[in-house]
Z-matrix of the N, CA and C atoms (Angstrom, degrees):
N
C 1 1.454
C 2 1.529 1 108.57
N 3 1.298 2 116.20 1 139.34
C 4 1.445 3 122.54 2 179.10
C 5 1.524 4 109.21 3 -80.63
N 6 1.324 5 117.72 4 119.36
C 7 1.464 6 121.50 5 -177.28
C 8 1.518 7 112.70 6 -65.63
N 9 1.308 8 118.25 7 -18.30
C 10 1.459 9 121.17 8 179.02
C 11 1.522 10 111.50 9 -56.56
N 12 1.324 11 117.88 10 -36.97
C 13 1.455 12 122.50 11 -175.14
C 14 1.520 13 113.70 12 -84.85
N 15 1.321 14 118.41 13 -16.43
C 16 1.458 15 121.94 14 -175.46
C 17 1.525 16 110.93 15 -62.96
N 18 1.335 17 114.89 16 125.00
C 19 1.471 18 124.16 17 178.52
C 20 1.524 19 114.28 18 60.33
N 21 1.318 20 117.71 19 23.82
C 22 1.463 21 121.78 20 172.34
C 23 1.520 22 108.09 21 -91.92
N 24 1.309 23 117.23 22 161.25
C 25 1.459 24 121.75 23 177.37
C 26 1.516 25 111.09 24 -108.54
N 27 1.329 26 115.49 25 147.34
C 28 1.462 27 120.42 26 179.17
C 29 1.525 28 109.17 27 -143.35
N 30 1.315 29 116.18 28 148.03
C 31 1.458 30 123.53 29 174.56
C 32 1.522 31 106.69 30 -115.38
N 33 1.334 32 116.01 31 122.67
C 34 1.462 33 120.54 32 -179.36
C 35 1.516 34 108.40 33 -121.52
N 36 1.334 35 117.31 34 120.27
C 37 1.460 36 121.52 35 175.68
C 38 1.520 37 108.64 36 -95.87
N 39 1.322 38 115.75 37 156.39
C 40 1.456 39 119.91 38 -177.16
C 41 1.519 40 111.14 39 67.89
N 42 1.325 41 115.89 40 33.79
C 43 1.462 42 121.97 41 -170.49
C 44 1.527 43 114.77 42 -80.10
N 45 1.312 44 118.62 43 -7.24
C 46 1.466 45 119.07 44 -174.34
C 47 1.523 46 113.71 45 -81.68
N 48 1.331 47 118.12 46 -13.19
C 49 1.465 48 119.24 47 179.95
C 50 1.523 49 110.65 48 -160.12
N 51 1.307 50 114.76 49 169.51
C 52 1.459 51 121.59 50 173.28
C 53 1.513 52 114.95 51 61.38
N 54 1.322 53 114.97 52 -140.55
C 55 1.458 54 121.31 53 -176.44
C 56 1.523 55 111.59 54 -62.47
N 57 1.337 56 117.23 55 -40.28
C 58 1.461 57 120.71 56 179.55
C 59 1.519 58 111.84 57 -58.45
N 60 1.323 59 116.57 58 -43.74
C 61 1.470 60 121.57 59 179.38
C 62 1.534 61 110.67 60 -62.60
N 63 1.312 62 116.40 61 -43.55
C 64 1.464 63 120.42 62 -179.43
C 65 1.529 64 111.74 63 -67.83
N 66 1.325 65 116.97 64 -35.40
C 67 1.466 66 120.48 65 177.17
C 68 1.521 67 110.13 66 -64.05
N 69 1.332 68 117.33 67 -43.16
C 70 1.465 69 120.86 68 177.68
C 71 1.524 70 109.67 69 -58.52
N 72 1.314 71 117.03 70 -48.45
C 73 1.467 72 121.03 71 -178.34
C 74 1.528 73 111.48 72 -59.94
N 75 1.316 74 116.52 73 -42.74
C 76 1.461 75 120.59 74 -179.03
C 77 1.525 76 111.69 75 -67.94
N 78 1.329 77 116.96 76 -44.57
C 79 1.465 78 119.94 77 179.76
C 80 1.523 79 111.70 78 -62.41
N 81 1.326 80 116.82 79 -43.89
C 82 1.464 81 120.62 80 178.45
C 83 1.533 82 109.88 81 -63.24
N 84 1.315 83 117.36 82 -42.24
C 85 1.468 84 120.83 83 178.72
C 86 1.529 85 111.67 84 -61.11
N 87 1.319 86 116.47 85 -29.51
C 88 1.468 87 120.90 86 179.56
C 89 1.530 88 112.62 87 -87.99
N 90 1.340 89 117.26 88 -1.19
C 91 1.458 90 120.34 89 174.32
C 92 1.513 91 115.79 90 102.41
N 93 1.323 92 118.81 91 8.06
C 94 1.467 93 121.43 92 178.76
C 95 1.524 94 111.41 93 -83.09
N 96 1.318 95 115.04 94 155.76
C 97 1.457 96 122.22 95 170.40
C 98 1.518 97 106.28 96 -97.06
N 99 1.340 98 116.99 97 130.07
C 100 1.459 99 120.69 98 -170.80
C 101 1.524 100 111.04 99 -124.50
N 102 1.327 101 115.26 100 132.76
C 103 1.458 102 121.89 101 167.58
C 104 1.525 103 105.22 102 -96.34
N 105 1.330 104 115.83 103 115.53
C 106 1.461 105 122.21 104 -176.43
C 107 1.524 106 109.43 105 -104.42
N 108 1.325 107 117.34 106 118.89
C 109 1.459 108 122.57 107 -176.70
C 110 1.528 109 110.17 108 -115.71
N 111 1.339 110 115.06 109 134.10
C 112 1.467 111 120.75 110 176.59
C 113 1.526 112 108.66 111 -164.90
N 114 1.325 113 115.88 112 169.58
C 115 1.464 114 121.16 113 -179.48
C 116 1.516 115 113.19 114 -79.74
N 117 1.303 116 117.74 115 -30.47
C 118 1.464 117 121.75 116 -173.25
C 119 1.531 118 111.07 117 -96.61
N 120 1.332 119 116.18 118 100.61
C 121 1.461 120 120.37 119 -176.02
C 122 1.527 121 112.37 120 -64.17
N 123 1.326 122 116.92 121 -36.17
C 124 1.465 123 118.51 122 -179.41
C 125 1.530 124 110.98 123 -64.38
N 126 1.316 125 117.74 124 -37.63
C 127 1.471 126 121.12 125 178.48
C 128 1.534 127 110.89 126 -70.17
N 129 1.329 128 116.28 127 -34.92
C 130 1.466 129 119.15 128 177.04
C 131 1.527 130 110.88 129 -64.88
N 132 1.320 131 116.55 130 -41.74
C 133 1.460 132 120.20 131 179.91
C 134 1.529 133 110.46 132 -67.28
N 135 1.333 134 117.40 133 -36.71
C 136 1.463 135 120.55 134 175.72
C 137 1.527 136 110.54 135 -62.70
N 138 1.329 137 115.77 136 -41.79
C 139 1.458 138 120.32 137 177.80
C 140 1.521 139 110.05 138 -60.61
N 141 1.316 140 116.46 139 -48.90
C 142 1.474 141 120.72 140 -178.96
C 143 1.520 142 111.13 141 -57.94
N 144 1.318 143 116.67 142 -45.97
C 145 1.464 144 120.44 143 -179.32
C 146 1.530 145 111.71 144 -65.66
N 147 1.321 146 117.39 145 -30.95
C 148 1.468 147 120.58 146 -179.62
C 149 1.526 148 112.36 147 -70.15
N 150 1.324 149 117.06 148 -12.98
C 151 1.462 150 120.83 149 -178.70
C 152 1.524 151 112.51 150 -80.93
N 153 1.324 152 117.00 151 -5.82
C 154 1.463 153 121.58 152 176.00
C 155 1.517 154 112.68 153 62.34
N 156 1.326 155 115.85 154 -129.87
C 157 1.463 156 121.70 155 -176.45
C 158 1.528 157 112.49 156 -63.91
N 159 1.308 158 117.80 157 -20.21
C 160 1.461 159 121.47 158 -177.66
C 161 1.532 160 112.57 159 -93.68
N 162 1.327 161 117.06 160 8.22
C 163 1.467 162 119.57 161 -175.65
C 164 1.524 163 112.90 162 -61.33
N 165 1.325 164 118.05 163 -22.84
C 166 1.466 165 120.79 164 178.84
C 167 1.527 166 111.46 165 -67.78
N 168 1.308 167 117.46 166 -15.69
C 169 1.469 168 121.86 167 178.33
C 170 1.529 169 112.53 168 -81.57
N 171 1.320 170 117.01 169 -4.54
C 172 1.469 171 121.44 170 -176.82
C 173 1.520 172 110.52 171 -117.58
N 174 1.319 173 116.61 172 122.06
C 175 1.456 174 122.85 173 176.50
C 176 1.528 175 107.69 174 -108.41
N 177 1.342 176 117.81 175 106.26
C 178 1.472 177 120.20 176 -179.71
C 179 1.531 178 111.00 177 -82.45
N 180 1.323 179 116.37 178 133.91
C 181 1.458 180 122.50 179 177.03
C 182 1.527 181 108.33 180 -130.83
N 183 1.322 182 115.41 181 125.68
C 184 1.470 183 120.36 182 178.16
C 185 1.524 184 108.66 183 -86.58
N 186 1.303 185 116.36 184 126.51
C 187 1.458 186 121.03 185 179.44
C 188 1.514 187 110.94 186 -166.19
N 189 1.316 188 114.43 187 167.06
C 190 1.455 189 119.88 188 -178.56
C 191 1.521 190 109.19 189 -129.64
């Protein structure tokens, strides 16, 4: 794991699908805290739950 990302913060828009979703997963896996923004709240919650034990590192926010 790259220590650069550990305990850093990131804001990812378009986080409910596609590249945005994958970026959130990668950043969380590397130890970052992520604010995930997207229009579809149900998809954001699915993303958060898919992170398992690291889900506390992801703050989902619904917005457009």
